[in-house]
PDBQT receptor file of N, H, CA, C and O in Angstrom, charges set to zero:
ATOM      1  N   UNK A   1      22.941 -30.856  -7.103  1.00  0.00    +0.000 N 
ATOM      2  CA  UNK A   1      22.464 -29.725  -7.872  1.00  0.00    +0.000 C 
ATOM      3  C   UNK A   1      21.784 -28.740  -6.930  1.00  0.00    +0.000 C 
ATOM      4  O   UNK A   1      20.931 -29.127  -6.132  1.00  0.00    +0.000 OA
ATOM      5  N   UNK A   2      22.153 -27.489  -7.020  1.00  0.00    +0.000 N 
ATOM      6  H   UNK A   2      22.846 -27.174  -7.669  1.00  0.00    +0.000 HD
ATOM      7  CA  UNK A   2      21.573 -26.450  -6.178  1.00  0.00    +0.000 C 
ATOM      8  C   UNK A   2      20.259 -25.955  -6.762  1.00  0.00    +0.000 C 
ATOM      9  O   UNK A   2      20.117 -25.793  -7.974  1.00  0.00    +0.000 OA
ATOM     10  N   UNK A   3      19.316 -25.722  -5.882  1.00  0.00    +0.000 N 
ATOM     11  H   UNK A   3      19.432 -25.854  -4.897  1.00  0.00    +0.000 HD
ATOM     12  CA  UNK A   3      18.055 -25.112  -6.289  1.00  0.00    +0.000 C 
ATOM     13  C   UNK A   3      18.191 -23.613  -6.098  1.00  0.00    +0.000 C 
ATOM     14  O   UNK A   3      18.506 -23.149  -5.002  1.00  0.00    +0.000 OA
ATOM     15  N   UNK A   4      17.959 -22.862  -7.150  1.00  0.00    +0.000 N 
ATOM     16  H   UNK A   4      17.704 -23.239  -8.041  1.00  0.00    +0.000 HD
ATOM     17  CA  UNK A   4      18.114 -21.422  -7.094  1.00  0.00    +0.000 C 
ATOM     18  C   UNK A   4      16.816 -20.760  -7.536  1.00  0.00    +0.000 C 
ATOM     19  O   UNK A   4      16.244 -21.108  -8.569  1.00  0.00    +0.000 OA
ATOM     20  N   UNK A   5      16.361 -19.799  -6.734  1.00  0.00    +0.000 N 
ATOM     21  H   UNK A   5      16.826 -19.516  -5.894  1.00  0.00    +0.000 HD
ATOM     22  CA  UNK A   5      15.201 -18.990  -7.106  1.00  0.00    +0.000 C 
ATOM     23  C   UNK A   5      15.721 -17.629  -7.536  1.00  0.00    +0.000 C 
ATOM     24  O   UNK A   5      16.624 -17.073  -6.909  1.00  0.00    +0.000 OA
ATOM     25  N   UNK A   6      15.150 -17.098  -8.603  1.00  0.00    +0.000 N 
ATOM     26  H   UNK A   6      14.417 -17.549  -9.112  1.00  0.00    +0.000 HD
ATOM     27  CA  UNK A   6      15.578 -15.798  -9.103  1.00  0.00    +0.000 C 
ATOM     28  C   UNK A   6      14.357 -14.903  -9.268  1.00  0.00    +0.000 C 
ATOM     29  O   UNK A   6      13.360 -15.298  -9.873  1.00  0.00    +0.000 OA
ATOM     30  N   UNK A   7      14.446 -13.698  -8.723  1.00  0.00    +0.000 N 
ATOM     31  H   UNK A   7      15.256 -13.377  -8.232  1.00  0.00    +0.000 HD
ATOM     32  CA  UNK A   7      13.388 -12.713  -8.904  1.00  0.00    +0.000 C 
ATOM     33  C   UNK A   7      14.015 -11.386  -9.311  1.00  0.00    +0.000 C 
ATOM     34  O   UNK A   7      15.205 -11.155  -9.101  1.00  0.00    +0.000 OA
ATOM     35  N   UNK A   8      13.214 -10.540  -9.883  1.00  0.00    +0.000 N 
ATOM     36  H   UNK A   8      12.246 -10.728 -10.053  1.00  0.00    +0.000 HD
ATOM     37  CA  UNK A   8      13.663  -9.206 -10.247  1.00  0.00    +0.000 C 
ATOM     38  C   UNK A   8      12.880  -8.200  -9.423  1.00  0.00    +0.000 C 
ATOM     39  O   UNK A   8      11.685  -8.366  -9.183  1.00  0.00    +0.000 OA
ATOM     40  N   UNK A   9      13.564  -7.169  -9.001  1.00  0.00    +0.000 N 
ATOM     41  H   UNK A   9      14.535  -7.034  -9.197  1.00  0.00    +0.000 HD
ATOM     42  CA  UNK A   9      12.952  -6.116  -8.212  1.00  0.00    +0.000 C 
ATOM     43  C   UNK A   9      13.516  -4.794  -8.695  1.00  0.00    +0.000 C 
ATOM     44  O   UNK A   9      14.230  -4.745  -9.697  1.00  0.00    +0.000 OA
ATOM     45  N   UNK A  10      13.199  -3.730  -7.988  1.00  0.00    +0.000 N 
ATOM     46  H   UNK A  10      12.619  -3.771  -7.174  1.00  0.00    +0.000 HD
ATOM     47  CA  UNK A  10      13.711  -2.414  -8.353  1.00  0.00    +0.000 C 
ATOM     48  C   UNK A  10      14.127  -1.673  -7.098  1.00  0.00    +0.000 C 
ATOM     49  O   UNK A  10      13.593  -1.901  -6.012  1.00  0.00    +0.000 OA
ATOM     50  N   UNK A  11      15.083  -0.787  -7.267  1.00  0.00    +0.000 N 
ATOM     51  H   UNK A  11      15.516  -0.601  -8.149  1.00  0.00    +0.000 HD
ATOM     52  CA  UNK A  11      15.534   0.062  -6.172  1.00  0.00    +0.000 C 
ATOM     53  C   UNK A  11      15.622   1.490  -6.685  1.00  0.00    +0.000 C 
ATOM     54  O   UNK A  11      15.967   1.731  -7.842  1.00  0.00    +0.000 OA
ATOM     55  N   UNK A  12      15.311   2.417  -5.819  1.00  0.00    +0.000 N 
ATOM     56  H   UNK A  12      15.031   2.221  -4.879  1.00  0.00    +0.000 HD
ATOM     57  CA  UNK A  12      15.440   3.824  -6.198  1.00  0.00    +0.000 C 
ATOM     58  C   UNK A  12      16.467   4.490  -5.297  1.00  0.00    +0.000 C 
ATOM     59  O   UNK A  12      16.514   4.258  -4.089  1.00  0.00    +0.000 OA
ATOM     60  N   UNK A  13      17.282   5.318  -5.919  1.00  0.00    +0.000 N 
ATOM     61  H   UNK A  13      17.245   5.506  -6.900  1.00  0.00    +0.000 HD
ATOM     62  CA  UNK A  13      18.262   6.130  -5.207  1.00  0.00    +0.000 C 
ATOM     63  C   UNK A  13      18.082   7.543  -5.721  1.00  0.00    +0.000 C 
ATOM     64  O   UNK A  13      18.470   7.867  -6.843  1.00  0.00    +0.000 OA
ATOM     65  N   UNK A  14      17.487   8.377  -4.884  1.00  0.00    +0.000 N 
ATOM     66  H   UNK A  14      17.172   8.113  -3.972  1.00  0.00    +0.000 HD
ATOM     67  CA  UNK A  14      17.169   9.725  -5.351  1.00  0.00    +0.000 C 
ATOM     68  C   UNK A  14      16.139   9.645  -6.457  1.00  0.00    +0.000 C 
ATOM     69  O   UNK A  14      15.059   9.086  -6.264  1.00  0.00    +0.000 OA
ATOM     70  N   UNK A  15      16.465  10.201  -7.622  1.00  0.00    +0.000 N 
ATOM     71  H   UNK A  15      17.342  10.655  -7.779  1.00  0.00    +0.000 HD
ATOM     72  CA  UNK A  15      15.562  10.151  -8.773  1.00  0.00    +0.000 C 
ATOM     73  C   UNK A  15      15.891   9.015  -9.730  1.00  0.00    +0.000 C 
ATOM     74  O   UNK A  15      15.193   8.820 -10.725  1.00  0.00    +0.000 OA
ATOM     75  N   UNK A  16      16.949   8.267  -9.439  1.00  0.00    +0.000 N 
ATOM     76  H   UNK A  16      17.516   8.426  -8.631  1.00  0.00    +0.000 HD
ATOM     77  CA  UNK A  16      17.377   7.179 -10.316  1.00  0.00    +0.000 C 
ATOM     78  C   UNK A  16      16.752   5.861  -9.870  1.00  0.00    +0.000 C 
ATOM     79  O   UNK A  16      16.585   5.606  -8.678  1.00  0.00    +0.000 OA
ATOM     80  N   UNK A  17      16.411   5.027 -10.859  1.00  0.00    +0.000 N 
ATOM     81  H   UNK A  17      16.547   5.235 -11.828  1.00  0.00    +0.000 HD
ATOM     82  CA  UNK A  17      15.872   3.692 -10.594  1.00  0.00    +0.000 C 
ATOM     83  C   UNK A  17      16.828   2.649 -11.136  1.00  0.00    +0.000 C 
ATOM     84  O   UNK A  17      17.455   2.845 -12.178  1.00  0.00    +0.000 OA
ATOM     85  N   UNK A  18      16.934   1.537 -10.420  1.00  0.00    +0.000 N 
ATOM     86  H   UNK A  18      16.424   1.378  -9.574  1.00  0.00    +0.000 HD
ATOM     87  CA  UNK A  18      17.833   0.468 -10.822  1.00  0.00    +0.000 C 
ATOM     88  C   UNK A  18      17.102  -0.868 -10.773  1.00  0.00    +0.000 C 
ATOM     89  O   UNK A  18      16.316  -1.126  -9.862  1.00  0.00    +0.000 OA
ATOM     90  N   UNK A  19      17.372  -1.710 -11.762  1.00  0.00    +0.000 N 
ATOM     91  H   UNK A  19      18.010  -1.500 -12.502  1.00  0.00    +0.000 HD
ATOM     92  CA  UNK A  19      16.855  -3.069 -11.767  1.00  0.00    +0.000 C 
ATOM     93  C   UNK A  19      17.752  -3.904 -10.865  1.00  0.00    +0.000 C 
ATOM     94  O   UNK A  19      18.977  -3.838 -10.962  1.00  0.00    +0.000 OA
ATOM     95  N   UNK A  20      17.135  -4.692  -9.985  1.00  0.00    +0.000 N 
ATOM     96  H   UNK A  20      16.140  -4.746  -9.907  1.00  0.00    +0.000 HD
ATOM     97  CA  UNK A  20      17.879  -5.536  -9.060  1.00  0.00    +0.000 C 
ATOM     98  C   UNK A  20      17.490  -6.981  -9.314  1.00  0.00    +0.000 C 
ATOM     99  O   UNK A  20      16.308  -7.326  -9.310  1.00  0.00    +0.000 OA
ATOM    100  N   UNK A  21      18.481  -7.816  -9.532  1.00  0.00    +0.000 N 
ATOM    101  H   UNK A  21      19.441  -7.536  -9.536  1.00  0.00    +0.000 HD
ATOM    102  CA  UNK A  21      18.260  -9.253  -9.719  1.00  0.00    +0.000 C 
ATOM    103  C   UNK A  21      18.673  -9.952  -8.426  1.00  0.00    +0.000 C 
ATOM    104  O   UNK A  21      19.798  -9.784  -7.955  1.00  0.00    +0.000 OA
ATOM    105  N   UNK A  22      17.759 -10.737  -7.854  1.00  0.00    +0.000 N 
ATOM    106  H   UNK A  22      16.845 -10.874  -8.236  1.00  0.00    +0.000 HD
ATOM    107  CA  UNK A  22      18.014 -11.418  -6.589  1.00  0.00    +0.000 C 
ATOM    108  C   UNK A  22      17.992 -12.915  -6.840  1.00  0.00    +0.000 C 
ATOM    109  O   UNK A  22      17.015 -13.451  -7.362  1.00  0.00    +0.000 OA
ATOM    110  N   UNK A  23      19.084 -13.595  -6.463  1.00  0.00    +0.000 N 
ATOM    111  H   UNK A  23      19.879 -13.160  -6.039  1.00  0.00    +0.000 HD
ATOM    112  CA  UNK A  23      19.152 -15.047  -6.557  1.00  0.00    +0.000 C 
ATOM    113  C   UNK A  23      19.352 -15.614  -5.162  1.00  0.00    +0.000 C 
ATOM    114  O   UNK A  23      20.173 -15.121  -4.388  1.00  0.00    +0.000 OA
ATOM    115  N   UNK A  24      18.580 -16.673  -4.846  1.00  0.00    +0.000 N 
ATOM    116  H   UNK A  24      17.913 -17.073  -5.475  1.00  0.00    +0.000 HD
ATOM    117  CA  UNK A  24      18.652 -17.289  -3.528  1.00  0.00    +0.000 C 
ATOM    118  C   UNK A  24      18.782 -18.791  -3.697  1.00  0.00    +0.000 C 
ATOM    119  O   UNK A  24      18.052 -19.405  -4.476  1.00  0.00    +0.000 OA
ATOM    120  N   UNK A  25      19.719 -19.379  -2.962  1.00  0.00    +0.000 N 
ATOM    121  H   UNK A  25      20.311 -18.881  -2.330  1.00  0.00    +0.000 HD
ATOM    122  CA  UNK A  25      19.854 -20.829  -2.936  1.00  0.00    +0.000 C 
ATOM    123  C   UNK A  25      18.809 -21.371  -1.977  1.00  0.00    +0.000 C 
ATOM    124  O   UNK A  25      18.906 -21.162  -0.767  1.00  0.00    +0.000 OA
ATOM    125  N   UNK A  26      17.804 -22.070  -2.509  1.00  0.00    +0.000 N 
ATOM    126  H   UNK A  26      17.725 -22.240  -3.491  1.00  0.00    +0.000 HD
ATOM    127  CA  UNK A  26      16.713 -22.562  -1.672  1.00  0.00    +0.000 C 
ATOM    128  C   UNK A  26      16.882 -24.035  -1.323  1.00  0.00    +0.000 C 
ATOM    129  O   UNK A  26      16.005 -24.627  -0.694  1.00  0.00    +0.000 OA
ATOM    130  N   UNK A  27      17.988 -24.622  -1.720  1.00  0.00    +0.000 N 
ATOM    131  H   UNK A  27      18.701 -24.141  -2.231  1.00  0.00    +0.000 HD
ATOM    132  CA  UNK A  27      18.209 -26.034  -1.457  1.00  0.00    +0.000 C 
ATOM    133  C   UNK A  27      18.472 -26.336   0.003  1.00  0.00    +0.000 C 
ATOM    134  O   UNK A  27      18.029 -27.367   0.508  1.00  0.00    +0.000 OA
ATOM    135  N   UNK A  28      19.185 -25.454   0.692  1.00  0.00    +0.000 N 
ATOM    136  H   UNK A  28      19.544 -24.616   0.281  1.00  0.00    +0.000 HD
ATOM    137  CA  UNK A  28      19.580 -25.720   2.070  1.00  0.00    +0.000 C 
ATOM    138  C   UNK A  28      18.458 -25.433   3.053  1.00  0.00    +0.000 C 
ATOM    139  O   UNK A  28      18.321 -26.141   4.050  1.00  0.00    +0.000 OA
ATOM    140  N   UNK A  29      17.666 -24.428   2.800  1.00  0.00    +0.000 N 
ATOM    141  H   UNK A  29      17.777 -23.852   1.989  1.00  0.00    +0.000 HD
ATOM    142  CA  UNK A  29      16.603 -24.057   3.726  1.00  0.00    +0.000 C 
ATOM    143  C   UNK A  29      17.154 -23.322   4.928  1.00  0.00    +0.000 C 
ATOM    144  O   UNK A  29      18.367 -23.173   5.068  1.00  0.00    +0.000 OA
ATOM    145  N   UNK A  30      16.271 -22.864   5.790  1.00  0.00    +0.000 N 
ATOM    146  H   UNK A  30      15.285 -22.985   5.676  1.00  0.00    +0.000 HD
ATOM    147  CA  UNK A  30      16.674 -22.152   6.998  1.00  0.00    +0.000 C 
ATOM    148  C   UNK A  30      16.556 -23.065   8.206  1.00  0.00    +0.000 C 
ATOM    149  O   UNK A  30      15.674 -23.922   8.260  1.00  0.00    +0.000 OA
ATOM    150  N   UNK A  31      17.439 -22.882   9.168  1.00  0.00    +0.000 N 
ATOM    151  H   UNK A  31      18.156 -22.185   9.124  1.00  0.00    +0.000 HD
ATOM    152  CA  UNK A  31      17.274 -23.621  10.423  1.00  0.00    +0.000 C 
ATOM    153  C   UNK A  31      15.979 -23.202  11.106  1.00  0.00    +0.000 C 
ATOM    154  O   UNK A  31      15.503 -22.084  10.910  1.00  0.00    +0.000 OA
ATOM    155  N   UNK A  32      15.417 -24.086  11.895  1.00  0.00    +0.000 N 
ATOM    156  H   UNK A  32      15.803 -24.995  12.054  1.00  0.00    +0.000 HD
ATOM    157  CA  UNK A  32      14.153 -23.805  12.578  1.00  0.00    +0.000 C 
ATOM    158  C   UNK A  32      14.226 -22.550  13.433  1.00  0.00    +0.000 C 
ATOM    159  O   UNK A  32      13.261 -21.788  13.490  1.00  0.00    +0.000 OA
ATOM    160  N   UNK A  33      15.348 -22.323  14.098  1.00  0.00    +0.000 N 
ATOM    161  H   UNK A  33      16.132 -22.942  14.052  1.00  0.00    +0.000 HD
ATOM    162  CA  UNK A  33      15.499 -21.167  14.973  1.00  0.00    +0.000 C 
ATOM    163  C   UNK A  33      15.413 -19.868  14.181  1.00  0.00    +0.000 C 
ATOM    164  O   UNK A  33      14.804 -18.907  14.651  1.00  0.00    +0.000 OA
ATOM    165  N   UNK A  34      16.003 -19.815  12.999  1.00  0.00    +0.000 N 
ATOM    166  H   UNK A  34      16.498 -20.596  12.617  1.00  0.00    +0.000 HD
ATOM    167  CA  UNK A  34      15.958 -18.607  12.174  1.00  0.00    +0.000 C 
ATOM    168  C   UNK A  34      14.532 -18.293  11.740  1.00  0.00    +0.000 C 
ATOM    169  O   UNK A  34      14.137 -17.128  11.688  1.00  0.00    +0.000 OA
ATOM    170  N   UNK A  35      13.767 -19.323  11.431  1.00  0.00    +0.000 N 
ATOM    171  H   UNK A  35      14.088 -20.269  11.473  1.00  0.00    +0.000 HD
ATOM    172  CA  UNK A  35      12.374 -19.125  11.019  1.00  0.00    +0.000 C 
ATOM    173  C   UNK A  35      11.557 -18.587  12.187  1.00  0.00    +0.000 C 
ATOM    174  O   UNK A  35      10.768 -17.657  12.019  1.00  0.00    +0.000 OA
ATOM    175  N   UNK A  36      11.741 -19.163  13.361  1.00  0.00    +0.000 N 
ATOM    176  H   UNK A  36      12.382 -19.918  13.497  1.00  0.00    +0.000 HD
ATOM    177  CA  UNK A  36      11.006 -18.702  14.537  1.00  0.00    +0.000 C 
ATOM    178  C   UNK A  36      11.360 -17.256  14.875  1.00  0.00    +0.000 C 
ATOM    179  O   UNK A  36      10.480 -16.470  15.225  1.00  0.00    +0.000 OA
ATOM    180  N   UNK A  37      12.639 -16.900  14.774  1.00  0.00    +0.000 N 
ATOM    181  H   UNK A  37      13.354 -17.539  14.489  1.00  0.00    +0.000 HD
ATOM    182  CA  UNK A  37      13.044 -15.530  15.077  1.00  0.00    +0.000 C 
ATOM    183  C   UNK A  37      12.436 -14.547  14.076  1.00  0.00    +0.000 C 
ATOM    184  O   UNK A  37      12.024 -13.452  14.457  1.00  0.00    +0.000 OA
ATOM    185  N   UNK A  38      12.376 -14.930  12.804  1.00  0.00    +0.000 N 
ATOM    186  H   UNK A  38      12.710 -15.820  12.494  1.00  0.00    +0.000 HD
ATOM    187  CA  UNK A  38      11.801 -14.028  11.808  1.00  0.00    +0.000 C 
ATOM    188  C   UNK A  38      10.301 -13.865  12.035  1.00  0.00    +0.000 C 
ATOM    189  O   UNK A  38       9.772 -12.769  11.849  1.00  0.00    +0.000 OA
ATOM    190  N   UNK A  39       9.607 -14.924  12.431  1.00  0.00    +0.000 N 
ATOM    191  H   UNK A  39      10.036 -15.814  12.582  1.00  0.00    +0.000 HD
ATOM    192  CA  UNK A  39       8.176 -14.822  12.746  1.00  0.00    +0.000 C 
ATOM    193  C   UNK A  39       7.962 -13.851  13.897  1.00  0.00    +0.000 C 
ATOM    194  O   UNK A  39       7.031 -13.046  13.878  1.00  0.00    +0.000 OA
ATOM    195  N   UNK A  40       8.833 -13.934  14.900  1.00  0.00    +0.000 N 
ATOM    196  H   UNK A  40       9.589 -14.588  14.915  1.00  0.00    +0.000 HD
ATOM    197  CA  UNK A  40       8.712 -13.047  16.052  1.00  0.00    +0.000 C 
ATOM    198  C   UNK A  40       8.946 -11.593  15.652  1.00  0.00    +0.000 C 
ATOM    199  O   UNK A  40       8.242 -10.706  16.135  1.00  0.00    +0.000 OA
ATOM    200  N   UNK A  41       9.919 -11.329  14.781  1.00  0.00    +0.000 N 
ATOM    201  H   UNK A  41      10.491 -12.049  14.389  1.00  0.00    +0.000 HD
ATOM    202  CA  UNK A  41      10.177  -9.957  14.337  1.00  0.00    +0.000 C 
ATOM    203  C   UNK A  41       8.988  -9.394  13.575  1.00  0.00    +0.000 C 
ATOM    204  O   UNK A  41       8.626  -8.232  13.762  1.00  0.00    +0.000 OA
ATOM    205  N   UNK A  42       8.380 -10.200  12.720  1.00  0.00    +0.000 N 
ATOM    206  H   UNK A  42       8.674 -11.144  12.568  1.00  0.00    +0.000 HD
ATOM    207  CA  UNK A  42       7.208  -9.745  11.963  1.00  0.00    +0.000 C 
ATOM    208  C   UNK A  42       6.054  -9.475  12.915  1.00  0.00    +0.000 C 
ATOM    209  O   UNK A  42       5.368  -8.461  12.788  1.00  0.00    +0.000 OA
ATOM    210  N   UNK A  43       5.837 -10.368  13.862  1.00  0.00    +0.000 N 
ATOM    211  H   UNK A  43       6.394 -11.192  13.965  1.00  0.00    +0.000 HD
ATOM    212  CA  UNK A  43       4.757 -10.207  14.844  1.00  0.00    +0.000 C 
ATOM    213  C   UNK A  43       4.936  -8.907  15.625  1.00  0.00    +0.000 C 
ATOM    214  O   UNK A  43       3.985  -8.139  15.772  1.00  0.00    +0.000 OA
ATOM    215  N   UNK A  44       6.149  -8.655  16.129  1.00  0.00    +0.000 N 
ATOM    216  H   UNK A  44       6.921  -9.279  16.010  1.00  0.00    +0.000 HD
ATOM    217  CA  UNK A  44       6.407  -7.445  16.906  1.00  0.00    +0.000 C 
ATOM    218  C   UNK A  44       6.231  -6.182  16.064  1.00  0.00    +0.000 C 
ATOM    219  O   UNK A  44       5.703  -5.183  16.553  1.00  0.00    +0.000 OA
ATOM    220  N   UNK A  45       6.659  -6.217  14.831  1.00  0.00    +0.000 N 
ATOM    221  H   UNK A  45       7.088  -7.029  14.434  1.00  0.00    +0.000 HD
ATOM    222  CA  UNK A  45       6.520  -5.055  13.949  1.00  0.00    +0.000 C 
ATOM    223  C   UNK A  45       5.038  -4.759  13.699  1.00  0.00    +0.000 C 
ATOM    224  O   UNK A  45       4.620  -3.602  13.728  1.00  0.00    +0.000 OA
ATOM    225  N   UNK A  46       4.257  -5.795  13.456  1.00  0.00    +0.000 N 
ATOM    226  H   UNK A  46       4.596  -6.736  13.432  1.00  0.00    +0.000 HD
ATOM    227  CA  UNK A  46       2.834  -5.580  13.207  1.00  0.00    +0.000 C 
ATOM    228  C   UNK A  46       2.137  -5.051  14.468  1.00  0.00    +0.000 C 
ATOM    229  O   UNK A  46       1.243  -4.211  14.373  1.00  0.00    +0.000 OA
ATOM    230  N   UNK A  47       2.541  -5.535  15.637  1.00  0.00    +0.000 N 
ATOM    231  H   UNK A  47       3.268  -6.217  15.714  1.00  0.00    +0.000 HD
ATOM    232  CA  UNK A  47       1.976  -4.998  16.878  1.00  0.00    +0.000 C 
ATOM    233  C   UNK A  47       2.338  -3.518  17.026  1.00  0.00    +0.000 C 
ATOM    234  O   UNK A  47       1.507  -2.701  17.425  1.00  0.00    +0.000 OA
ATOM    235  N   UNK A  48       3.566  -3.193  16.705  1.00  0.00    +0.000 N 
ATOM    236  H   UNK A  48       4.241  -3.856  16.381  1.00  0.00    +0.000 HD
ATOM    237  CA  UNK A  48       4.025  -1.810  16.808  1.00  0.00    +0.000 C 
ATOM    238  C   UNK A  48       3.227  -0.911  15.868  1.00  0.00    +0.000 C 
ATOM    239  O   UNK A  48       2.900   0.223  16.215  1.00  0.00    +0.000 OA
ATOM    240  N   UNK A  49       2.918  -1.420  14.679  1.00  0.00    +0.000 N 
ATOM    241  H   UNK A  49       3.184  -2.342  14.396  1.00  0.00    +0.000 HD
ATOM    242  CA  UNK A  49       2.179  -0.648  13.700  1.00  0.00    +0.000 C 
ATOM    243  C   UNK A  49       0.675  -0.664  13.961  1.00  0.00    +0.000 C 
ATOM    244  O   UNK A  49      -0.087   0.027  13.285  1.00  0.00    +0.000 OA
ATOM    245  N   UNK A  50       0.251  -1.466  14.960  1.00  0.00    +0.000 N 
ATOM    246  H   UNK A  50       0.870  -2.028  15.509  1.00  0.00    +0.000 HD
ATOM    247  CA  UNK A  50      -1.162  -1.586  15.359  1.00  0.00    +0.000 C 
ATOM    248  C   UNK A  50      -2.060  -2.059  14.225  1.00  0.00    +0.000 C 
ATOM    249  O   UNK A  50      -3.161  -1.548  14.021  1.00  0.00    +0.000 OA
ATOM    250  N   UNK A  51      -1.568  -3.032  13.506  1.00  0.00    +0.000 N 
ATOM    251  H   UNK A  51      -0.673  -3.447  13.671  1.00  0.00    +0.000 HD
ATOM    252  CA  UNK A  51      -2.364  -3.637  12.436  1.00  0.00    +0.000 C 
ATOM    253  C   UNK A  51      -2.972  -4.935  12.961  1.00  0.00    +0.000 C 
ATOM    254  O   UNK A  51      -2.467  -5.538  13.908  1.00  0.00    +0.000 OA
ATOM    255  N   UNK A  52      -4.047  -5.342  12.337  1.00  0.00    +0.000 N 
ATOM    256  H   UNK A  52      -4.457  -4.852  11.567  1.00  0.00    +0.000 HD
ATOM    257  CA  UNK A  52      -4.664  -6.616  12.703  1.00  0.00    +0.000 C 
ATOM    258  C   UNK A  52      -3.747  -7.755  12.284  1.00  0.00    +0.000 C 
ATOM    259  O   UNK A  52      -3.179  -7.738  11.191  1.00  0.00    +0.000 OA
ATOM    260  N   UNK A  53      -3.609  -8.735  13.152  1.00  0.00    +0.000 N 
ATOM    261  H   UNK A  53      -4.070  -8.748  14.039  1.00  0.00    +0.000 HD
ATOM    262  CA  UNK A  53      -2.792  -9.908  12.861  1.00  0.00    +0.000 C 
ATOM    263  C   UNK A  53      -3.723 -11.124  12.806  1.00  0.00    +0.000 C 
ATOM    264  O   UNK A  53      -4.453 -11.413  13.753  1.00  0.00    +0.000 OA
ATOM    265  N   UNK A  54      -3.675 -11.807  11.699  1.00  0.00    +0.000 N 
ATOM    266  H   UNK A  54      -3.082 -11.573  10.929  1.00  0.00    +0.000 HD
ATOM    267  CA  UNK A  54      -4.505 -13.000  11.540  1.00  0.00    +0.000 C 
ATOM    268  C   UNK A  54      -3.640 -14.200  11.363  1.00  0.00    +0.000 C 
ATOM    269  O   UNK A  54      -4.149 -15.311  11.212  1.00  0.00    +0.000 OA
TER     270      UNK A  54
């Protein structure tokens, strides 16, 4: 049985707004390397924006 997470969000295009439904299969998880790379991207972006990192 697959574990699925579902959230609702919104997107705007010009003056129009659209409801967006996002479904993610959370059963498989991410490989360790993908998680580390995403942490590094967030860290670099926050440094670029000169925000405090805790």
